[in-house]
C-alpha positions, -999 to +999 in steps of 0.1 A: +000+000+000+029+024+008+042+020-027+009+029-043+006+059-020+041+069-028+035+066-065+004+088-062+024+113-042+053+113-067+028+116-096+011+146-080+044+163-073+056+158-108+024+171-123+025+201-100+061+208-109+055+205-146+025+229-144+043+253-122+073+254-145+051+259-175+032+288-157+064+305-146+080+301-180+049+318-195+056+348-173+091+353-187+096+380-213+099+367-249+132+353-259+152+377-281+151+368-318+126+341-313+091+338-328+061+347-305+054+320-279+088+304-281+100+292-247+129+274-231+108+243-223+118+238-187+087+217-179+101+192-204+127+183-177+098+168-157+084+151-188+118+135-196+121+123-160+086+109-161+091+092-194+124+076-183+113+065-148+075+062-145+068+049-180+050+060-211+014+059-199+021+082-170+043+105-190+016+107-217-011+114-191+012+142-178+014+156-214-024+156-216-027+174-183-002+200-194-021+205-227-053+209-207-036+234-184-025+254-214-060+252-228-075+266-196-049+293-190-040+304-225-068+293-249-076+268-276-046+274-298-021+272-270-038+241-257-036+224-291+000+234-296+010+222-261-008+189-265+007+182-300+042+191-290+040+174-256+028+141-269+055+140-296+083+150-273+072+126-246+070+097-270+104+107-284+119+109-248+105+076-239+118+058-270+153+074-266+156+068-228+140+033-226+147+018-260+181+032-269+196+044-236+205+078-253+222+105-233+201+131-216+216+158-239+205+139-270+171+131-255+167+168-247+176+179-282+154+153-299+126+160-275+128+197-283+129+190-320+098+167-317+080+193-296+086+221-320+077+198-349+044+190-333+037+226-327+046+236-362+023+209-376-006+222-355+002+258-364+003+248-401-031+231-397-046+261-379-029+290-398-016+277-431+018+279-447+030+312-433+042+294-401+068+275-422+091+305-420+094+299-382+107+263-388+145+271-393+146+294-362+127+269-340+147+240-351+180+258-344+166+269-310+157+233-303+193+223-301+201+250-276+170+245-254+173+207-257+209+208-244+197+231-216+168+208-205+191+178-207+217+195-185+190+206-160+177+171-157+212+157-153+218+182-125+184+175-109+184+137-112+200+130-079+173+150-061+145+135-082+158+100-076+160+105-039+125+119-037+112+092-060+128+064-040+116+079-007+080+084-019+077+050-035+095+029-008+126+025-029+109+014-061+100+038-089 
């Protein structure tokens, strides 16, 4: 029973952390030289951790929760963009971490590329071809932000592992 309660507690903490990081990131000023709405993707640190430790179903549920949060706080377009990018990047992170044992840096970069690709596809469906002009800038930014999120996860991993082990009775 303790393990189930610990998993529930860890799940709630990770969801709260992902939503808080997403909200705080939305309050930051726009990144210089970036298209409107471009962000660092700090909540993707939580998504990568969830995909790598708690499994694909939980990580996908977290991506849906984040998409719903974006829908409620920023509207339909932001919700659709968050959901499409989140699902693709979470799937990408899970495949890389669980099937190939890729580094966190590579996972962060590929996850950012997948996230931006999902968002661009959604934007294309909603707004047409004009969004294609953003693709080169967003893809280049994916490398930088992906390396950053991979580094943040690497630095945070000892604390996350300690909390996860404590909350789940030593088993994640």
